N, C-alpha and C positions, 0 to 999 in steps of 0.2 A: 402751818403751812400744811397742805392734804399730799398724800404722798401718791404716787401715781407709777401704777407699773412699769418697770424699764420697757415692755413689747409695747405699752400703749404709747409713752413716751416717745418711742422712736419712730413707730408710725405717725403719727401727730409732725416731729421731726420733719421727717421724708416727707410729709404731703407742702408743709412750710418751704421748703427750702425746694420744693420742684417749682413752686410759685414765684418763688424768689426771683427766680432769672426770667419772668418775663414784667416784672418791677420795670419801671422809668427812672431814669438818671435821677429824677428831680425826688423821689422816693428814696433812693439811695442815699442821695446827701443828705438827704434830714434824719437817716437812721445814722451815719457818721456823725451828725453831727449830735446827736443823743449821744452814742457811744463815747463821744468827749467829752459832753458836759454834763452826763449821769443824769441827763433828762429830757424828756421828749417835748418840743417843739411848744406846745401850751403850758409846760414849766412841771408839767407831774415829773418827779424822780421815778427811774427806774428798779426795777427791783431786779435782783442779781438774776433772775432766771429771763428776763426781761432783756437785761443788758448781753448774757448769751447768744439769747434768739437773735438779737439785734447782730453781732457780730458773724455769725453765722450766714444771718441771711447775706451780709453783705459780702464775704468772702465768696460764697457762694454765685453772686452775681457775675463778682469779679473777676470768675474762673471763665465766666463764659463769655463776659461784653469786654474786656478788657488786656492787653495784652501782659505776658508774665512781669516785663518790667516794670508796671505801672498797677501791679496789684498790690494789696494790704501784704506788709511783712516780705516782700521781695527784698535779697540780701544780692547785692550785685559781686560776684565771688571774682569779677573779671578774666583775665585769661592770663597764662604764664606760657614764656617761651619753650620751646625746648629742653630740660635741664633746668631749668629756673626752680629754683626751691621758694616755696613761702614762709615766710617767716613768723611766727607768733608773736602778739604784744610781747608775752611772757619771754620769747627767746632771744627777743631785740634787747629788751632790757637787760639780760642776761649778758650777751655780746658785748657791751659798752665797758 
């Protein structure tokens, strides 16, 4: 595998991500499927760099086009009433 200077790689990534937000939803769905299956739609396996780039493109697109609750890796932290404590699973087990 060829080594790429970090500055060149970062510049390339920025250009790709700038264009990512203009992709249509069908293309993003295709990227999501490629991420899930580890293959492009025509069957070719993704190499690790392609997988990383697909993930970054999907996340960049979602940041512009989807509400936070619908984005990849969103965690609903819920809301607490005043004075209510949030127990972790470990604390819950210890309290039993």
